[in-house]
C-alpha positions as CSV (number, residue, x, y, z in Angstrom):
1,Q,-81.0,-11.1,26.6
2,N,-82.1,-10.4,29.6
3,I,-85.6,-11.0,31.0
4,I,-87.3,-9.7,34.5
5,V,-90.3,-10.4,35.3
6,T,-92.1,-7.9,37.9
7,T,-95.4,-7.1,39.4
8,E,-97.0,-4.0,39.2
9,L,-100.3,-2.3,40.7
10,K,-102.6,-0.7,38.3
11,R,-106.2,0.8,38.2
12,F,-108.3,-0.3,41.4
13,K,-105.4,-1.7,43.1
14,K,-105.0,-4.9,40.6
15,V,-102.1,-6.7,40.2
16,H,-100.3,-6.9,37.0
17,T,-97.2,-9.3,35.9
18,I,-94.7,-7.4,33.8
19,I,-92.4,-9.3,31.4
20,K,-89.5,-7.0,29.9
21,G,-86.6,-8.1,28.1
22,I,-87.6,-9.9,25.6
23,D,-85.7,-9.7,22.0
24,E,-88.1,-8.4,19.5
25,A,-85.8,-9.0,16.3
26,E,-85.9,-13.0,17.7
27,I,-89.5,-13.7,19.1
28,N,-92.8,-12.2,18.0
29,L,-94.0,-10.4,21.5
30,K,-97.5,-11.2,20.3
31,E,-97.5,-14.7,20.1
32,L,-95.8,-15.1,22.9
33,S,-97.9,-12.7,25.1
34,K,-101.3,-15.4,23.2
35,K,-99.3,-18.4,24.7
36,L,-98.8,-17.1,28.3
37,K,-102.5,-16.0,28.3
38,A,-103.7,-19.4,27.2
39,K,-101.4,-21.4,30.0
40,L,-102.2,-18.9,32.9
41,A,-105.9,-18.2,32.1
42,C,-105.2,-14.5,32.5
43,G,-106.1,-11.6,29.9
44,G,-103.3,-9.5,28.8
45,T,-101.4,-7.2,26.2
46,A,-98.0,-7.1,24.7
47,K,-96.9,-3.7,23.7
48,N,-93.8,-1.1,23.7
49,G,-91.4,-4.3,24.2
50,M,-93.1,-5.8,26.9
51,I,-96.0,-8.2,27.8
52,D,-98.4,-7.4,30.3
53,L,-100.6,-9.9,32.0
54,Q,-103.7,-9.7,34.1
55,G,-102.6,-11.3,37.9
56,D,-100.6,-12.0,39.7
57,H,-98.5,-14.8,38.3
58,K,-94.9,-14.1,38.9
59,I,-94.5,-18.0,40.7
60,K,-95.5,-20.0,37.4
61,I,-94.0,-17.8,34.9
62,K,-89.9,-18.5,35.4
63,Q,-91.0,-22.6,35.1
64,I,-93.5,-21.6,32.2
65,L,-90.9,-19.9,29.7
66,V,-88.1,-22.5,30.4
67,Q,-90.7,-24.4,29.0
68,L,-91.0,-22.4,25.6
69,G,-87.7,-22.3,25.5
70,F,-86.1,-19.8,27.3
71,S,-82.8,-20.5,29.2
72,P,-83.5,-20.3,32.9
73,E,-80.0,-17.7,33.7
74,T,-81.6,-15.2,32.1
75,I,-85.0,-14.8,33.9
76,K,-85.1,-12.9,36.6
77,V,-88.1,-12.5,39.1
78,R,-88.5,-9.7,41.2
């Protein structure tokens, strides 16, 4: 699996961090998004096979995903 982390401008020029490419068969996206929201102290949602977090968390997200057991080689931050 290749995990891609990007940022996107949403309504009212708010920045959101989007995480795509996580295999839903192996990992429960709702539980993972809950853990990420707690660690980053932000809001967000998990739907359509991706996690959407409020705010710009591109710098911190790779470290947190590695702590949660993901391989650093599979995480690409754009």
